[in-house]
C-alpha positions in Angstrom: 20.9 2.8 16.1 22.0 1.6 12.7 19.9 -0.5 10.3 20.7 -3.1 7.6 18.0 -3.7 5.0 17.6 -6.0 2.1 14.6 -6.8 -0.2 14.0 -9.4 -2.9 11.0 -10.4 -5.1 10.5 -13.7 -6.9 7.9 -14.7 -9.5 7.4 -18.1 -7.9 6.7 -21.5 -9.6 3.2 -21.0 -11.0 2.8 -17.4 -12.2 3.9 -16.0 -15.6 4.5 -12.4 -14.4 5.4 -10.8 -11.1 2.6 -8.5 -9.8 4.6 -7.6 -6.6 6.6 -4.4 -6.2 8.8 -3.2 -3.4 11.2 -0.4 -2.4 14.1 0.1 0.0 14.9 3.8 -0.1 17.2 5.9 2.1 16.3 9.6 2.0 19.4 11.7 1.4 20.7 15.0 2.7 18.5 15.0 5.8 19.6 16.1 9.3 18.3 12.7 10.6 18.5 9.4 8.7 15.1 8.3 7.4 14.2 5.2 5.3 11.2 3.9 3.5 10.5 0.2 3.0 7.4 -1.1 1.3 5.8 -4.1 -0.3 2.8 -4.0 -2.7 0.9 -6.9 -4.2 -1.1 -6.0 -7.3 -4.3 -7.5 -8.6 -6.1 -7.3 -11.9 -6.0 -8.7 -15.4 -4.0 -7.6 -18.5 -0.9 -6.9 -16.3 -3.0 -4.3 -14.4 -2.0 -5.7 -11.0 1.7 -5.3 -12.0 0.9 -1.6 -12.9 -1.1 -1.0 -9.7 1.6 -2.2 -7.4 4.4 -0.3 -9.2 2.3 2.8 -9.2 1.7 2.5 -5.5 5.4 2.2 -4.7 6.5 4.9 -7.0 3.8 7.3 -5.9 4.5 6.9 -2.2 8.3 7.2 -2.6 8.1 10.3 -4.7 5.5 11.9 -2.4 7.7 11.3 0.6 10.8 12.7 -1.1 8.9 15.9 -1.8 7.6 16.1 1.8 11.1 15.6 3.3 12.8 18.1 1.0 12.0 21.0 3.4 13.2 19.0 6.4 10.0 19.9 8.4 8.5 16.5 8.8 9.4 15.2 12.3 8.9 11.7 13.6 5.7 12.8 15.3 4.4 13.7 11.8 5.3 10.3 10.2 1.7 9.1 10.4 0.3 12.1 8.5 3.2 11.9 6.0 2.9 8.2 5.3 -0.9 8.0 5.3 -1.4 11.0 3.1 1.2 9.5 0.6 -0.8 6.3 0.6 -4.1 8.1 0.0 -2.6 9.9 -2.9 -1.3 6.6 -4.3 -4.8 5.1 -3.9 -6.3 8.0 -5.8 -3.9 7.6 -8.7 -4.7 3.8 -9.0 -8.4 4.5 -8.7 -8.3 7.2 -11.4 -6.4 4.9 -13.8 -8.8 2.0 -13.1 -11.8 4.3 -13.8 -10.5 5.5 -17.1 -9.2 2.4 -18.8 -11.0 -0.9 -19.7 -7.7 -2.8 -19.5 -7.1 -1.5 -16.0 -10.7 -1.6 -14.7 -10.8 -3.1 -11.2 -7.1 -3.1 -10.7 -5.8 -2.6 -7.2 -2.9 -3.4 -4.8 -2.3 -4.3 -1.2 0.4 -2.4 0.6 2.5 -2.6 3.7 5.0 0.2 4.3 7.3 1.5 7.0 9.0 4.8 7.7 12.2 4.3 9.8 14.2 6.9 11.7 16.8 5.7 14.3 14.8 3.3 16.5 11.4 4.6 15.5 9.2 2.9 12.9 5.7 3.7 11.7 4.1 0.8 9.8 1.0 1.2 7.7 -1.0 -1.3 5.7 -4.0 -1.9 3.4 -4.9 -5.4 2.4 -3.1 -8.6 3.5 0.6 -7.9 2.9 2.1 -8.1 6.4 4.7 -6.7 8.8 6.2 -8.9 11.5 8.4 -7.8 14.4 11.0 -10.4 15.6 12.3 -9.7 19.1 13.9 -11.9 21.8 13.4 -15.1 19.8 9.7 -14.4 19.3 7.7 -13.3 16.3 4.6 -11.0 16.3 2.4 -10.0 13.4 2.1 -6.2 13.6 -0.4 -5.6 10.9 -4.0 -6.8 10.6 -5.0 -8.7 7.4 -7.9 -7.0 5.5 -9.5 -10.0 4.1 -12.7 -12.1 4.5 -11.0 -14.8 6.5 -9.5 -12.5 9.0 -12.7 -10.5 9.5 -14.7 -13.7 10.0 -12.3 -15.0 12.6 -12.3 -11.6 14.4 -16.1 -11.6 14.5 -16.1 -15.2 15.9 -18.8 -16.3 13.5 -16.8 -18.9 11.7 -13.8 -21.1 12.7 -10.8 -22.2 10.7 -12.4 -25.4 9.5 -15.5 -23.5 8.3 -13.4 -21.0 6.4 -11.0 -23.6 4.9 -13.6 -24.7 2.4 -15.2 -21.3 1.6 -14.8 -19.8 -1.8 -14.4 -16.4 -0.1 -11.4 -17.3 2.1 -8.9 -15.3 0.0 -11.2 -12.4 -0.7 -9.4 -9.0 -0.1 -11.8 -6.6 1.7 -9.5 -3.5 1.5 -7.0 -2.5 -1.1 -5.5 0.5 -2.9 -7.6 1.5 -5.9 -10.9 -0.1 -4.8 -12.5 3.2 -4.1 -11.7 6.9 -4.2 -10.5 6.8 -0.6 -9.2 3.9 1.4 -8.9 3.1 5.1 -5.4 2.7 6.4 -4.2 1.0 9.6 -1.0 2.4 11.2 1.2 1.0 14.0 4.1 2.9 15.7 6.9 0.8 17.2 10.1 1.5 19.0 12.7 -0.9 17.9 15.3 -2.4 20.2 18.8 -3.6 19.6 18.8 -6.8 17.5 15.2 -6.5 16.5 14.1 -7.6 13.0 11.3 -6.1 11.0 9.9 -8.2 8.1 7.5 -7.0 5.4 6.1 -9.5 3.0 3.4 -10.3 0.4 1.0 -13.1 1.0 3.1 -15.3 -1.3 5.3 -15.8 1.8 2.9 -16.0 4.8 0.3 -18.2 2.9 3.0 -20.9 2.7 5.2 -20.4 5.8 4.0 -20.3 9.3 5.3 -17.8 11.9 7.4 -20.6 13.3 8.9 -21.3 9.9 9.8 -17.6 9.4 11.3 -17.3 12.9 13.4 -20.4 12.4 15.0 -19.0 9.3 15.7 -15.6 10.8 17.3 -17.0 13.9 19.5 -19.3 11.8 20.8 -16.9 9.2 20.6 -13.5 10.8 21.8 -11.5 7.8 18.9 -9.7 6.0 20.1 -10.7 2.5 20.4 -14.3 3.4 17.1 -14.3 5.3 15.3 -12.9 2.2 16.8 -15.5 -0.1 16.1 -18.4 2.3 12.5 -17.4 3.0 11.7 -17.2 -0.7 13.5 -20.5 -1.3 11.3 -22.1 1.4 8.1 -20.7 -0.1 9.0 -22.0 -3.5 9.8 -25.5 -2.0 6.2 -25.4 -0.6 4.8 -24.9 -4.1 5.5 -21.3 -4.9 1.9 -20.8 -6.1 2.2 -17.0 -6.0 4.8 -14.2 -6.3 6.8 -13.8 -3.1 8.3 -10.5 -1.9 10.3 -10.0 1.3 12.0 -7.0 2.9 14.0 -7.5 6.1 15.4 -4.8 8.4 17.9 -5.6 11.1 18.3 -3.0 13.9 21.9 -3.7 14.8 23.3 -0.9 17.0 25.6 2.1 16.4 25.0 5.8 16.6 24.2 6.4 13.0 22.0 4.6 10.5 24.3 3.0 8.0 23.4 3.4 4.4 25.4 2.6 1.2 26.5 -1.0 1.1 24.5 -1.8 4.2 21.2 -0.5 2.8 20.8 -3.2 0.2 18.2 -4.3 -2.3 18.8 -6.2 -5.5 15.7 -4.9 -7.5 15.0 -1.5 -6.1 14.1 0.0 -9.5 10.5 -0.3 -10.8 10.8 -1.5 -14.4 7.2 -0.6 -15.5 7.6 2.0 -18.3 6.7 5.6 -17.4 3.9 5.5 -20.0 2.0 3.0 -17.8 1.5 5.7 -15.2 -0.3 8.1 -17.6 -4.1 8.3 -18.0 
């Protein structure tokens, strides 16, 4: 099964800098095609959130490149490979946060997926989300790690109670919050014409699942979908940075890369010196 992928990030209408980072990476020279897609949403003052999200993405990508070099990581090992890479990213963010006043308390949410043929392993920490779109329906794959979601799951408060709470946007799990983090992972088997969408909360806080599904069904192409989703979020106020990565599983015997594996801002622009202690 082949895939088409596109990612895009936008600063929005209210922020002065973009604390989101993302990657669409195709691993080269492997006997079986493999791809990494991920979205990270940073938090912290003095541009620390920007540094944390970029560090998360760069660390995970480089760790997986090293793991795949020996060609011994099979699909059944994706969970260990991805979760261990995320834990290492968490450690790096936590270490920098602990050794710098400017970076103290910095952290990042993360949603990431490893793809191989029709197999996908999705992992998340925080409230950046993954959605699966199949047969004209949309399903949230990940679970939000925030106060609102946890209260709703416990059944102690309803939507109306939470709406006026000062804690409603509080993140309860993130990279860099502690020396180790808890990671949720979800394996899926993709079907022909499925879409996988990863996004920061700049999108899902403004657009409902119905809104997202309507745009995907109308435009179909991953690049156009990304652009239209971000445009829609900005029309609703654009109060946050918005990042979207869309995967279309569209048939064929081999995963197509090159011009079909697209992203307009793959590179992380944070200077290398930001990643040192």
